Every structure is written in structure tokens, then in C-alpha cells.
N, CA and C atoms as an extended XYZ file, in Angstrom:
522
Properties=species:S:1:pos:R:3:atomname:S:1:resname:S:1:resid:I:1 pbc="F F F"
N       119.342       72.140     -109.914 N   MET     1
C       119.527       73.097     -108.840 CA  MET     1
C       119.899       74.444     -109.436 C   MET     1
N       119.280       75.478     -108.964 N   GLN     2
C       119.608       76.830     -109.411 CA  GLN     2
C       120.515       77.464     -108.370 C   GLN     2
N       121.716       77.859     -108.786 N   PHE     3
C       122.699       78.420     -107.867 CA  PHE     3
C       122.498       79.917     -107.700 C   PHE     3
N       122.860       80.403     -106.512 N   ASN     4
C       122.917       81.841     -106.272 CA  ASN     4
C       124.148       82.117     -105.422 C   ASN     4
N       124.340       83.389     -105.073 N   GLU     5
C       125.550       83.795     -104.364 CA  GLU     5
C       125.761       83.045     -103.050 C   GLU     5
N       124.684       82.614     -102.398 N   SER     6
C       124.820       81.943     -101.101 CA  SER     6
C       125.505       80.576     -101.215 C   SER     6
N       125.611       80.024     -102.411 N   HIS     7
C       126.250       78.724     -102.611 CA  HIS     7
C       127.777       78.813     -102.709 C   HIS     7
N       128.326       80.025     -102.767 N   PHE     8
C       129.756       80.199     -102.997 CA  PHE     8
C       130.369       81.050     -101.893 C   PHE     8
N       131.419       80.534     -101.250 N   SER     9
C       132.063       81.231     -100.135 CA  SER     9
C       133.517       81.581     -100.400 C   SER     9
N       134.160       80.838     -101.312 N   PHE    10
C       135.596       80.999     -101.491 CA  PHE    10
C       135.955       81.274     -102.946 C   PHE    10
N       137.000       82.050     -103.133 N   CYS    11
C       137.471       82.461     -104.454 CA  CYS    11
C       137.999       81.252     -105.230 C   CYS    11
N       137.562       81.071     -106.491 N   PRO    12
C       138.079       79.963     -107.290 CA  PRO    12
C       139.509       80.198     -107.779 C   PRO    12
N       140.029       81.422     -107.626 N   VAL    13
C       141.389       81.741     -108.066 CA  VAL    13
C       142.400       81.495     -106.952 C   VAL    13
N       142.148       82.087     -105.754 N   CYS    14
C       143.148       82.002     -104.683 CA  CYS    14
C       142.649       81.301     -103.415 C   CYS    14
N       141.356       81.026     -103.315 N   GLY    15
C       140.818       80.316     -102.158 CA  GLY    15
C       140.434       81.194     -100.983 C   GLY    15
N       140.639       82.497     -101.083 N   ALA    16
C       140.275       83.410      -99.987 CA  ALA    16
C       138.755       83.585      -99.934 C   ALA    16
N       138.281       84.209      -98.885 N   LYS    17
C       136.850       84.425      -98.658 CA  LYS    17
C       136.278       85.404      -99.693 C   LYS    17
N       135.090       85.072     -100.217 N   LEU    18
C       134.363       85.980     -101.098 CA  LEU    18
C       133.498       86.901     -100.255 C   LEU    18
N       133.417       88.164     -100.663 N   GLU    19
C       132.574       89.152      -99.988 CA  GLU    19
C       131.521       89.641     -100.969 C   GLU    19
N       130.345       89.938     -100.460 N   SER    20
C       129.279       90.474     -101.291 CA  SER    20
C       129.277       91.991     -101.168 C   SER    20
N       129.631       92.675     -102.279 N   ARG    21
C       129.633       94.144     -102.273 CA  ARG    21
C       129.525       94.667     -103.701 C   ARG    21
N       129.191       95.942     -103.811 N   ALA    22
C       129.052       96.587     -105.118 CA  ALA    22
C       130.415       97.053     -105.610 C   ALA    22
N       130.654       96.932     -106.907 N   LEU    23
C       131.880       97.459     -107.503 CA  LEU    23
C       131.827       98.982     -107.570 C   LEU    23
N       130.640       99.525     -107.852 N   LYS    24
C       130.417      100.970     -107.954 CA  LYS    24
C       129.075      101.286     -107.315 C   LYS    24
N       128.881      102.549     -106.973 N   ASP    25
C       127.588      102.977     -106.450 CA  ASP    25
C       126.491      102.667     -107.462 C   ASP    25
N       125.340      102.294     -106.963 N   GLN    26
C       124.148      102.017     -107.770 CA  GLN    26
C       124.235      100.724     -108.584 C   GLN    26
N       125.267       99.926     -108.404 N   GLU    27
C       125.358       98.642     -109.093 CA  GLU    27
C       124.907       97.536     -108.150 C   GLU    27
N       124.484       96.390     -108.690 N   PRO    28
C       124.092       95.275     -107.819 CA  PRO    28
C       125.292       94.712     -107.066 C   PRO    28
N       125.000       94.001     -105.991 N   LEU    29
C       126.063       93.347     -105.229 CA  LEU    29
C       126.678       92.229     -106.064 C   LEU    29
N       127.992       92.081     -105.938 N   ARG    30
C       128.744       91.033     -106.629 CA  ARG    30
C       129.576       90.286     -105.596 C   ARG    30
N       129.976       89.080     -105.931 N   LEU    31
C       130.916       88.342     -105.090 CA  LEU    31
C       132.327       88.741     -105.504 C   LEU    31
N       133.093       89.289     -104.550 N   ILE    32
C       134.444       89.785     -104.823 CA  ILE    32
C       135.399       89.160     -103.815 C   ILE    32
N       136.532       88.676     -104.308 N   CYS    33
C       137.516       88.061     -103.433 CA  CYS    33
C       138.127       89.116     -102.512 C   CYS    33
N       138.206       88.779     -101.224 N   SER    34
C       138.769       89.697     -100.232 CA  SER    34
C       140.282       89.855     -100.394 C   SER    34
N       140.938       88.898     -101.068 N   ALA    35
C       142.398       88.956     -101.211 CA  ALA    35
C       142.832       89.424     -102.603 C   ALA    35
N       142.446       88.691     -103.650 N   CYS    36
C       142.951       89.002     -104.998 CA  CYS    36
C       142.016       89.904     -105.799 C   CYS    36
N       140.846       90.203     -105.260 N   LYS    37
C       139.850       91.101     -105.876 CA  LYS    37
C       139.192       90.528     -107.134 C   LYS    37
N       139.321       89.217     -107.363 N   PHE    38
C       138.625       88.558     -108.462 CA  PHE    38
C       137.120       88.765     -108.292 C   PHE    38
N       136.433       89.109     -109.384 N   VAL    39
C       134.978       89.271     -109.352 CA  VAL    39
C       134.355       87.981     -109.881 C   VAL    39
N       133.559       87.336     -109.035 N   PHE    40
C       132.929       86.061     -109.360 CA  PHE    40
C       131.511       86.340     -109.861 C   PHE    40
N       131.330       86.299     -111.177 N   TYR    41
C       130.016       86.549     -111.769 CA  TYR    41
C       129.251       85.238     -111.893 C   TYR    41
N       128.007       85.255     -111.500 N   LEU    42
C       127.117       84.131     -111.768 CA  LEU    42
C       126.379       84.465     -113.062 C   LEU    42
N       126.942       84.020     -114.163 N   ASP    43
C       126.409       84.370     -115.471 CA  ASP    43
C       125.249       83.463     -115.855 C   ASP    43
N       124.420       83.926     -116.791 N   PRO    44
C       123.336       83.067     -117.270 CA  PRO    44
C       123.888       81.903     -118.086 C   PRO    44
N       123.092       80.870     -118.224 N   LYS    45
C       123.438       79.708     -119.035 CA  LYS    45
C       122.713       79.829     -120.369 C   LYS    45
N       123.428       79.580     -121.453 N   VAL    46
C       122.850       79.675     -122.787 CA  VAL    46
C       122.326       78.305     -123.212 C   VAL    46
N       121.090       78.291     -123.676 N   ALA    47
C       120.471       77.093     -124.231 CA  ALA    47
C       120.020       77.411     -125.654 C   ALA    47
N       119.869       76.376     -126.461 N   VAL    48
C       119.423       76.541     -127.845 CA  VAL    48
C       118.308       75.555     -128.143 C   VAL    48
N       117.502       75.891     -129.109 N   CYS    49
C       116.562       74.921     -129.664 CA  CYS    49
C       116.262       75.316     -131.100 C   CYS    49
N       115.645       74.402     -131.812 N   SER    50
C       115.325       74.632     -133.219 CA  SER    50
C       113.856       74.354     -133.475 C   SER    50
N       113.240       75.261     -134.211 N   ILE    51
C       111.912       74.993     -134.763 CA  ILE    51
C       112.184       74.351     -136.117 C   ILE    51
N       112.087       73.021     -136.142 N   VAL    52
C       112.431       72.255     -137.341 CA  VAL    52
C       111.196       72.134     -138.226 C   VAL    52
N       111.316       72.664     -139.439 N   GLU    53
C       110.234       72.576     -140.418 CA  GLU    53
C       110.447       71.332     -141.275 C   GLU    53
N       109.393       70.544     -141.375 N   TRP    54
C       109.424       69.301     -142.145 CA  TRP    54
C       108.148       69.304     -142.981 C   TRP    54
N       108.270       69.629     -144.243 N   ASP    55
C       107.113       69.885     -145.102 CA  ASP    55
C       106.241       70.947     -144.417 C   ASP    55
N       104.988       70.642     -144.166 N   ASP    56
C       104.094       71.619     -143.524 CA  ASP    56
C       103.965       71.372     -142.025 C   ASP    56
N       104.942       70.703     -141.433 N   HIS    57
C       104.896       70.347     -140.015 CA  HIS    57
C       106.121       70.907     -139.290 C   HIS    57
N       106.070       70.855     -137.969 N   ILE    58
C       107.245       71.139     -137.143 CA  ILE    58
C       107.469       69.958     -136.207 C   ILE    58
N       108.706       69.814     -135.754 N   VAL    59
C       109.088       68.719     -134.864 CA  VAL    59
C       109.004       69.193     -133.416 C   VAL    59
N       108.312       68.419     -132.587 N   LEU    60
C       108.332       68.633     -131.139 CA  LEU    60
C       108.746       67.332     -130.478 C   LEU    60
N       109.399       67.451     -129.330 N   THR    61
C       109.808       66.280     -128.556 CA  THR    61
C       109.198       66.354     -127.168 C   THR    61
N       108.879       65.189     -126.619 N   LYS    62
C       108.325       65.102     -125.266 CA  LYS    62
C       109.474       64.801     -124.306 C   LYS    62
N       109.617       65.640     -123.279 N   ARG    63
C       110.740       65.543     -122.345 CA  ARG    63
C       110.687       64.254     -121.520 C   ARG    63
N       111.847       63.598     -121.380 N   ALA    64
C       111.950       62.373     -120.587 CA  ALA    64
C       112.380       62.641     -119.149 C   ALA    64
N       112.808       63.877     -118.859 N   PHE    65
C       113.320       64.201     -117.526 CA  PHE    65
C       112.717       65.504     -117.025 C   PHE    65
N       112.729       65.659     -115.718 N   ASN    66
C       112.354       66.939     -115.125 CA  ASN    66
C       113.467       67.942     -115.362 C   ASN    66
N       113.183       69.215     -115.426 N   PRO    67
C       111.870       69.789     -115.181 CA  PRO    67
C       110.923       69.578     -116.366 C   PRO    67
N       109.648       69.521     -116.053 N   GLN    68
C       108.576       69.415     -117.053 CA  GLN    68
C       108.582       68.098     -117.829 C   GLN    68
N       108.916       67.018     -117.138 N   LYS    69
C       108.884       65.689     -117.758 CA  LYS    69
C       107.497       65.430     -118.346 C   LYS    69
N       107.487       64.872     -119.563 N   GLY    70
C       106.236       64.501     -120.214 CA  GLY    70
C       105.563       65.615     -120.995 C   GLY    70
N       106.184       66.786     -121.037 N   LEU    71
C       105.614       67.898     -121.799 CA  LEU    71
C       106.448       68.155     -123.054 C   LEU    71
N       105.850       68.865     -124.005 N   TRP    72
C       106.450       69.064     -125.323 CA  TRP    72
C       107.345       70.297     -125.382 C   TRP    72
N       108.431       70.161     -126.142 N   VAL    73
C       109.367       71.257     -126.417 CA  VAL    73
C       109.888       71.100     -127.847 C   VAL    73
N       110.569       72.129     -128.328 N   MET    74
C       111.340       71.987     -129.554 CA  MET    74
C       112.638       71.271     -129.172 C   MET    74
N       113.249       70.509     -130.084 N   PRO    75
C       114.514       69.862     -129.738 CA  PRO    75
C       115.575       70.908     -129.399 C   PRO    75
N       116.273       70.681     -128.290 N   GLY    76
C       117.289       71.639     -127.871 CA  GLY    76
C       117.932       71.251     -126.564 C   GLY    76
N       118.806       72.126     -126.078 N   GLY    77
C       119.501       71.877     -124.820 CA  GLY    77
C       120.566       72.930     -124.589 C   GLY    77
N       121.444       72.666     -123.646 N   TYR    78
C       122.472       73.633     -123.266 CA  TYR    78
C       123.641       73.640     -124.249 C   TYR    78
N       124.215       74.812     -124.405 N   VAL    79
C       125.422       74.982     -125.211 CA  VAL    79
C       126.611       74.579     -124.349 C   VAL    79
N       127.469       73.715     -124.871 N   ASP    80
C       128.669       73.309     -124.146 CA  ASP    80
C       129.726       74.408     -124.228 C   ASP    80
N       130.550       74.495     -123.196 N   ARG    81
C       131.636       75.481     -123.185 CA  ARG    81
C       132.505       75.296     -124.426 C   ARG    81
N       132.761       76.386     -125.148 N   GLY    82
C       133.593       76.346     -126.344 CA  GLY    82
C       132.852       75.977     -127.614 C   GLY    82
N       131.578       75.666     -127.519 N   GLU    83
C       130.775       75.263     -128.672 CA  GLU    83
C       130.009       76.478     -129.203 C   GLU    83
N       129.881       76.585     -130.505 N   SER    84
C       129.065       77.674     -131.056 CA  SER    84
C       127.591       77.349     -130.834 C   SER    84
N       126.766       78.385     -130.763 N   VAL    85
C       125.332       78.150     -130.562 CA  VAL    85
C       124.741       77.418     -131.765 C   VAL    85
N       125.249       77.682     -132.957 N   GLU    86
C       124.753       76.994     -134.145 CA  GLU    86
C       125.073       75.499     -134.088 C   GLU    86
N       126.305       75.171     -133.725 N   ALA    87
C       126.691       73.757     -133.610 CA  ALA    87
C       125.869       73.061     -132.530 C   ALA    87
N       125.615       73.753     -131.431 N   ALA    88
C       124.809       73.173     -130.350 CA  ALA    88
C       123.390       72.887     -130.821 C   ALA    88
N       122.805       73.790     -131.598 N   ALA    89
C       121.446       73.583     -132.098 CA  ALA    89
C       121.374       72.345     -132.994 C   ALA    89
N       122.343       72.190     -133.883 N   LEU    90
C       122.379       71.015     -134.755 CA  LEU    90
C       122.608       69.738     -133.954 C   LEU    90
N       123.547       69.777     -133.008 N   ARG    91
C       123.861       68.608     -132.178 CA  ARG    91
C       122.654       68.182     -131.351 C   ARG    91
N       122.025       69.138     -130.673 N   GLU    92
C       120.896       68.804     -129.801 CA  GLU    92
C       119.725       68.214     -130.584 C   GLU    92
N       119.469       68.729     -131.777 N   THR    93
C       118.377       68.181     -132.590 CA  THR    93
C       118.656       66.729     -132.953 C   THR    93
N       119.891       66.451     -133.356 N   GLU    94
C       120.222       65.062     -133.700 CA  GLU    94
C       120.185       64.166     -132.464 C   GLU    94
N       120.703       64.645     -131.337 N   GLU    95
C       120.704       63.843     -130.108 CA  GLU    95
C       119.290       63.538     -129.616 C   GLU    95
N       118.393       64.484     -129.734 N   GLU    96
C       117.069       64.320     -129.140 CA  GLU    96
C       116.054       63.635     -130.036 C   GLU    96
N       116.244       63.720     -131.362 N   CYS    97
C       115.227       63.090     -132.209 CA  CYS    97
C       115.783       62.419     -133.464 C   CYS    97
N       117.113       62.270     -133.567 N   GLY    98
C       117.714       61.440     -134.592 CA  GLY    98
C       117.733       61.987     -136.002 C   GLY    98
N       117.497       63.284     -136.169 N   ILE    99
C       117.472       63.833     -137.527 CA  ILE    99
C       118.562       64.887     -137.721 C   ILE    99
N       118.965       65.035     -138.980 N   GLN   100
C       119.919       66.069     -139.342 CA  GLN   100
C       119.127       67.236     -139.937 C   GLN   100
N       119.575       68.439     -139.608 N   THR   101
C       118.876       69.641     -140.055 CA  THR   101
C       119.871       70.656     -140.595 C   THR   101
N       119.322       71.672     -141.248 N   ARG   102
C       120.105       72.821     -141.699 CA  ARG   102
C       119.449       74.059     -141.119 C   ARG   102
N       120.225       74.866     -140.416 N   LEU   103
C       119.686       76.095     -139.843 CA  LEU   103
C       119.398       77.090     -140.956 C   LEU   103
N       118.231       77.734     -140.878 N   THR   104
C       117.844       78.704     -141.907 CA  THR   104
C       117.813       80.129     -141.379 C   THR   104
N       117.949       80.297     -140.084 N   GLY   105
C       117.978       81.646     -139.538 CA  GLY   105
C       117.697       81.671     -138.056 C   GLY   105
N       118.026       82.788     -137.472 N   LEU   106
C       117.745       83.015     -136.055 CA  LEU   106
C       116.277       83.388     -135.918 C   LEU   106
N       115.554       82.674     -135.089 N   HIS   107
C       114.135       82.956     -134.863 CA  HIS   107
C       113.960       83.996     -133.767 C   HIS   107
N       114.696       83.834     -132.652 N   GLY   108
C       114.563       84.801     -131.569 CA  GLY   108
C       115.383       84.429     -130.356 C   GLY   108
N       115.459       85.379     -129.438 N   LEU   109
C       116.112       85.193     -128.139 CA  LEU   109
C       115.050       85.363     -127.074 C   LEU   109
N       115.059       84.488     -126.075 N   TYR   110
C       114.041       84.516     -125.031 CA  TYR   110
C       114.718       84.442     -123.667 C   TYR   110
N       114.413       85.414     -122.829 N   SER   111
C       114.912       85.412     -121.454 CA  SER   111
C       113.844       86.026     -120.567 C   SER   111
N       113.865       85.642     -119.302 N   TYR   112
C       112.822       86.052     -118.369 CA  TYR   112
C       113.455       86.443     -117.044 C   TYR   112
N       112.951       87.511     -116.452 N   ALA   113
C       113.451       87.960     -115.153 CA  ALA   113
C       113.345       86.818     -114.146 C   ALA   113
N       114.396       86.621     -113.376 N   GLY   114
C       114.410       85.570     -112.366 CA  GLY   114
C       114.804       84.202     -112.888 C   GLY   114
N       114.965       84.051     -114.192 N   ASN   115
C       115.354       82.777     -114.788 CA  ASN   115
C       116.760       82.935     -115.355 C   ASN   115
N       117.651       82.010     -115.052 N   TRP   116
C       119.056       82.129     -115.426 CA  TRP   116
C       119.374       81.587     -116.813 C   TRP   116
N       118.363       81.125     -117.560 N   VAL   117
C       118.597       80.594     -118.901 CA  VAL   117
C       118.263       81.654     -119.950 C   VAL   117
N       119.159       81.817     -120.917 N   VAL   118
C       118.899       82.619     -122.109 CA  VAL   118
C       118.754       81.624     -123.258 C   VAL   118
N       117.596       81.636     -123.903 N   LEU   119
C       117.311       80.667     -124.957 CA  LEU   119
C       117.467       81.304     -126.334 C   LEU   119
N       118.291       80.662     -127.164 N   VAL   120
C       118.493       81.066     -128.555 CA  VAL   120
C       117.702       80.080     -129.414 C   VAL   120
N       116.742       80.597     -130.179 N   VAL   121
C       115.881       79.737     -130.992 CA  VAL   121
C       116.191       79.965     -132.473 C   VAL   121
N       116.457       78.863     -133.172 N   TYR   122
C       116.706       78.901     -134.613 CA  TYR   122
C       115.536       78.286     -135.366 C   TYR   122
N       115.395       78.669     -136.624 N   ARG   123
C       114.540       77.953     -137.556 CA  ARG   123
C       115.458       77.007     -138.328 C   ARG   123
N       114.952       75.827     -138.625 N   ALA   124
C       115.765       74.826     -139.316 CA  ALA   124
C       114.892       74.022     -140.264 C   ALA   124
N       115.528       73.424     -141.256 N   LEU   125
C       114.852       72.530     -142.193 CA  LEU   125
C       115.340       71.105     -141.974 C   LEU   125
N       114.410       70.164     -142.035 N   TYR   126
C       114.750       68.744     -141.989 CA  TYR   126
C       115.577       68.405     -143.224 C   TYR   126
N       116.671       67.658     -143.021 N   ILE   127
C       117.528       67.212     -144.123 CA  ILE   127
C       117.440       65.697     -144.301 C   ILE   127
N       117.689       64.944     -143.215 N   SER   128
C       117.684       63.487     -143.326 CA  SER   128
C       117.558       62.862     -141.941 C   SER   128
N       117.386       61.552     -141.945 N   GLY   129
C       117.293       60.793     -140.702 CA  GLY   129
C       115.862       60.395     -140.394 C   GLY   129
N       115.753       59.427     -139.481 N   GLU   130
C       114.442       58.928     -139.073 CA  GLU   130
C       114.062       59.552     -137.740 C   GLU   130
N       112.922       60.222     -137.712 N   LEU   131
C       112.440       60.863     -136.493 CA  LEU   131
C       112.132       59.799     -135.448 C   LEU   131
N       112.801       59.894     -134.294 N   SER   132
C       112.589       58.899     -133.241 CA  SER   132
C       112.957       59.487     -131.885 C   SER   132
N       112.346       58.935     -130.844 N   ALA   133
C       112.697       59.330     -129.478 CA  ALA   133
C       114.082       58.790     -129.158 C   ALA   133
N       114.841       59.565     -128.405 N   ARG   134
C       116.186       59.178     -127.989 CA  ARG   134
C       116.262       59.171     -126.470 C   ARG   134
N       117.478       59.146     -125.914 N   ASP   135
C       117.675       59.038     -124.471 CA  ASP   135
C       116.963       60.126     -123.670 C   ASP   135
N       116.911       61.344     -124.191 N   GLU   136
C       116.355       62.464     -123.434 CA  GLU   136
C       114.907       62.765     -123.794 C   GLU   136
N       114.309       61.938     -124.658 N   THR   137
C       112.941       62.195     -125.093 CA  THR   137
C       112.081       60.949     -124.965 C   THR   137
N       110.823       61.166     -124.621 N   LEU   138
C       109.861       60.070     -124.568 CA  LEU   138
C       109.228       59.829     -125.932 C   LEU   138
N       109.140       60.906     -126.715 N   GLU   139
C       108.479       60.842     -128.012 CA  GLU   139
C       108.976       61.994     -128.878 C   GLU   139
N       109.043       61.761     -130.166 N   ALA   140
C       109.340       62.809     -131.143 CA  ALA   140
C       108.243       62.732     -132.193 C   ALA   140
N       107.641       63.882     -132.497 N   LYS   141
C       106.441       63.853     -133.328 CA  LYS   141
C       106.358       65.093     -134.211 C   LYS   141
N       105.732       64.917     -135.380 N   LEU   142
C       105.458       66.031     -136.280 CA  LEU   142
C       104.081       66.608     -135.975 C   LEU   142
N       104.009       67.934     -135.916 N   PHE   143
C       102.746       68.633     -135.681 CA  PHE   143
C       102.544       69.673     -136.769 C   PHE   143
N       101.313       69.785     -137.258 N   GLU   144
C       100.965       70.949     -138.056 CA  GLU   144
C       100.950       72.131     -137.100 C   GLU   144
N       101.419       73.300     -137.519 N   PRO   145
C       101.410       74.447     -136.603 CA  PRO   145
C       100.036       74.735     -135.996 C   PRO   145
N        98.970       74.472     -136.739 N   SER   146
C        97.621       74.705     -136.205 CA  SER   146
C        97.217       73.667     -135.157 C   SER   146
N        98.003       72.600     -135.005 N   GLN   147
C        97.682       71.524     -134.061 CA  GLN   147
C        98.662       71.441     -132.885 C   GLN   147
N        99.426       72.488     -132.657 N   ILE   148
C       100.374       72.500     -131.532 CA  ILE   148
C        99.607       72.294     -130.227 C   ILE   148
N       100.053       71.389     -129.363 N   PRO   149
C        99.356       71.128     -128.090 CA  PRO   149
C        99.687       72.194     -127.033 C   PRO   149
N        99.086       73.363     -127.175 N   TRP   150
C        99.434       74.525     -126.352 CA  TRP   150
C        99.370       74.242     -124.861 C   TRP   150
N        98.425       73.436     -124.416 N   ASP   151
C        98.281       73.149     -122.980 CA  ASP   151
C        99.285       72.123     -122.475 C   ASP   151
N       100.071       71.556     -123.382 N   GLU   152
C       101.039       70.531     -122.997 CA  GLU   152
C       102.477       70.958     -123.294 C   GLU   152
N       102.712       72.263     -123.439 N   LEU   153
C       104.066       72.757     -123.698 CA  LEU   153
C       104.795       72.987     -122.383 C   LEU   153
N       106.092       72.727     -122.374 N   ALA   154
C       106.861       72.676     -121.134 CA  ALA   154
C       107.167       74.037     -120.517 C   ALA   154
N       107.552       75.010     -121.296 N   PHE   155
C       108.099       76.247     -120.735 CA  PHE   155
C       107.467       77.476     -121.374 C   PHE   155
N       107.551       78.598     -120.680 N   ASP   156
C       107.096       79.872     -121.250 CA  ASP   156
C       107.823       80.153     -122.554 C   ASP   156
N       109.118       79.869     -122.584 N   SER   157
C       109.897       80.127     -123.799 CA  SER   157
C       109.425       79.254     -124.961 C   SER   157
N       108.979       78.039     -124.677 N   THR   158
C       108.430       77.172     -125.725 CA  THR   158
C       107.167       77.803     -126.296 C   THR   158
N       106.251       78.192     -125.404 N   ARG   159
C       105.001       78.823     -125.842 CA  ARG   159
C       105.262       80.123     -126.612 C   ARG   159
N       106.110       80.969     -126.045 N   ASP   160
C       106.356       82.275     -126.662 CA  ASP   160
C       107.007       82.139     -128.034 C   ASP   160
N       107.993       81.265     -128.156 N   SER   161
C       108.672       81.123     -129.449 CA  SER   161
C       107.754       80.485     -130.491 C   SER   161
N       106.926       79.518     -130.087 N   LEU   162
C       105.997       78.913     -131.042 CA  LEU   162
C       104.873       79.875     -131.423 C   LEU   162
N       104.425       80.707     -130.490 N   ARG   163
C       103.436       81.744     -130.838 CA  ARG   163
C       104.033       82.716     -131.863 C   ARG   163
N       105.273       83.132     -131.617 N   ASP   164
C       105.942       84.031     -132.562 CA  ASP   164
C       106.089       83.370     -133.935 C   ASP   164
N       106.414       82.084     -133.941 N   TYR   165
C       106.547       81.342     -135.197 CA  TYR   165
C       105.207       81.299     -135.937 C   TYR   165
N       104.139       80.976     -135.213 N   CYS   166
C       102.813       80.902     -135.841 CA  CYS   166
C       102.394       82.256     -136.408 C   CYS   166
N       102.670       83.319     -135.685 N   LYS   167
C       102.358       84.662     -136.202 CA  LYS   167
C       103.150       84.942     -137.475 C   LYS   167
N       104.421       84.578     -137.469 N   LEU   168
C       105.279       84.767     -138.639 CA  LEU   168
C       104.740       84.011     -139.854 C   LEU   168
N       104.203       82.816     -139.613 N   LYS   169
C       103.702       81.962     -140.690 CA  LYS   169
C       102.230       82.221     -141.016 C   LYS   169
N       101.580       83.134     -140.280 N   GLY   170
C       100.171       83.442     -140.536 CA  GLY   170
C        99.211       82.373     -140.061 C   GLY   170
N        99.622       81.605     -139.054 N   VAL   171
C        98.782       80.543     -138.505 CA  VAL   171
C        97.940       81.122     -137.376 C   VAL   171
N        96.632       80.921     -137.446 N   ALA   172
C        95.741       81.405     -136.390 CA  ALA   172
C        95.993       80.616     -135.114 C   ALA   172
N        96.067       81.322     -133.996 N   LEU   173
C        96.289       80.673     -132.706 CA  LEU   173
C        94.962       80.284     -132.084 C   LEU   173
N        94.949       79.106     -131.462 N   ALA   174
C        93.721       78.609     -130.822 CA  ALA   174
C        93.422       79.360     -129.547 C   ALA   174
């Protein structure tokens, strides 16, 4: 479920009614407590994934749940409160496909108007473990960059980050 201002009526600090109004002229409307003046921001959610390099291949996982069940993504997921984005990237890769990796650098940030997720994409190297599907994946598989299943990718951010990766590596896009 994607939340918006209409889902919230009361202040999480004091319980008074929230009002929708601008803090300053020309700013967007915000939810502001009528009593204590707490500003209730609906912030974006941070997600991470890793483009895991394994010899001349990359790791993709097939989603076991909606949204986009049955389509391919890089291993990843949401960052937990208090967790670093780097730790989340390592954790999600191990949880989704059973392998340990080492992050080699930030690949990119991806966000889209109207979408509340900000995706942080890392490049990583395979270190150890057996590649396998886990609870959140139907399949985990190695692909040569030239063989990425472009028509079976789950999200715009998946396509965009893999296109950027292929350009970086000099791989011709189909």
C-alpha cells in the first residue's frame, strides 16, 4: 500500500488533529498538528540493491512476491531503520540469494516522480556461498551482461541501472 496524506488524521506526538497547509508561501502542503505544530513529513523509503559481479556474469533474482512477482531484479530490498545502506545491501544479497559479497562502489541513485522509493545501487563482487533461491526469490541465476532478459525485468530502476552498468562495461544493448 502506498500511503499519502489522506491516510493520516491525528498527530503522532500529541494526538490532536492534523491540518494540511503550507509552512511558507510557494511551498507544498504539509500535514501540521493544530495543537503542537509538529510537521508530519511523509518521507521517501530508501531501498538498496547490488549489481553482483561473478566472473563475467551478474546475479539476478526472480521475485517471489508482488509487486512484479516472477520478474527479474538485482538482489536488494528496503533499508531498516538505523541500518547503513551498505550493511543493508550486503544483508539483502545474502538473504535473497545466499551469497556473501564485497561492495566495490556506488553505482547510482534512482528515483522517479510519483514513486516514494529512492533506490541506492551498489556494485559488488562475489566472495563466497552457494547461489540459491531463498524465501523472497523464486530463482537466483547468473547472466552474462549481454544476455540480460530486458523484457522480464521488474522495475524501471532495474532496467535503468542495468543499462547504465552495461554502458559502463561497454556491453552493447539489445
